[in-house]
C-alpha positions in Angstrom: 52.5 63.7 112.4 54.1 62.5 115.7 52.0 62.6 118.8 52.5 65.8 120.8 53.6 67.6 117.7 51.7 70.8 116.9 50.0 71.1 113.5 51.9 73.6 111.0 48.6 75.5 110.4 46.3 77.5 112.5 42.6 78.3 112.2 42.2 81.5 110.3 45.4 81.2 108.3 45.2 81.4 104.5 47.3 79.4 102.0 47.5 78.9 98.3 47.3 75.2 97.7 46.7 72.6 94.8 44.2 69.9 95.4 46.1 66.7 95.0 43.3 64.3 95.3 39.6 63.7 96.4 38.5 61.9 99.6 35.8 59.4 100.0 33.2 62.0 100.8 34.1 64.2 97.7 36.2 66.9 99.6 39.4 67.9 97.9 42.7 67.0 99.7 45.5 69.4 99.7 48.7 69.6 101.9 50.5 72.4 103.6 53.9 71.4 104.9 52.8 67.8 104.8 49.7 68.5 106.8 46.5 67.3 105.2 43.6 69.7 104.7 40.2 68.7 103.5 38.7 71.4 101.1 35.1 71.1 100.2 33.9 72.0 96.7 37.2 71.4 95.0 38.4 68.8 92.5 41.8 67.2 91.9 44.1 69.8 90.2 42.3 72.8 91.4 44.5 75.8 92.5 42.8 77.7 95.2 43.4 80.1 98.2 41.9 78.5 101.3 41.2 79.7 104.8 41.7 77.0 107.5 38.4 76.7 109.5 39.3 73.7 111.9 42.4 72.0 113.0 42.5 68.6 114.5 45.5 66.5 115.7 46.2 64.8 112.3 44.1 66.7 109.7 42.4 70.1 109.2 39.6 71.5 107.2 39.5 74.7 105.1 37.2 76.6 102.9 38.0 78.2 99.5 38.6 81.9 99.5 39.2 82.2 95.8 40.1 80.1 92.7 43.7 80.8 91.4 45.1 80.7 88.0 48.4 79.6 89.3 50.1 79.1 92.7 52.4 82.0 94.1 55.6 80.2 93.9 59.1 81.5 93.0 59.8 81.1 89.4 62.5 78.6 88.7 65.9 79.8 87.7 66.5 79.7 84.0 68.8 76.9 83.0 72.1 77.7 81.5 72.5 76.7 77.9 75.6 75.1 76.4 77.4 77.1 73.7 76.9 76.0 70.1 80.2 75.1 68.5 80.5 75.1 64.7 82.1 71.8 63.5 84.8 73.8 61.6 85.9 75.1 65.0 86.5 71.6 66.3 88.7 70.3 63.5 91.6 72.4 64.3 91.7 71.5 68.1 93.7 68.6 69.4 92.8 67.0 72.7 95.3 68.0 75.5 97.4 65.0 76.6 99.0 64.9 80.0 102.6 63.8 79.4 103.0 62.3 82.8 101.0 59.3 81.9 101.9 56.4 79.4 99.2 54.9 77.2 99.2 51.1 77.7 97.1 48.2 76.4 97.1 46.3 79.8 94.6 48.7 81.6 93.0 46.9 84.6 95.1 43.7 84.3 96.8 44.2 87.6 93.2 44.0 89.2 93.0 40.3 88.1 96.1 39.4 90.0 94.5 39.3 93.6 
């Protein structure tokens, strides 16, 4: 965080976070908007609701409010699937050819003439 920039969290606020790693002293490390929060009593991979207890210039501290089964994030949009085409349907179709272009064997030969 740049000097003079305010932390994106405030004391008393609650967030749903995933503990990304564990610090030297055994506290879990989570991030909110890139801001590091130390969360005691957690392990890497834990999903928890935390309450921010202290905010310093570069880091903050939080306590676990409750363990979560999953983070409250919007579900990803379903991917569109390609249509399945029967091979029999493909046999009858000819590729569309643009009559404005001539098929030649010297493709790219003009590039060598620089």
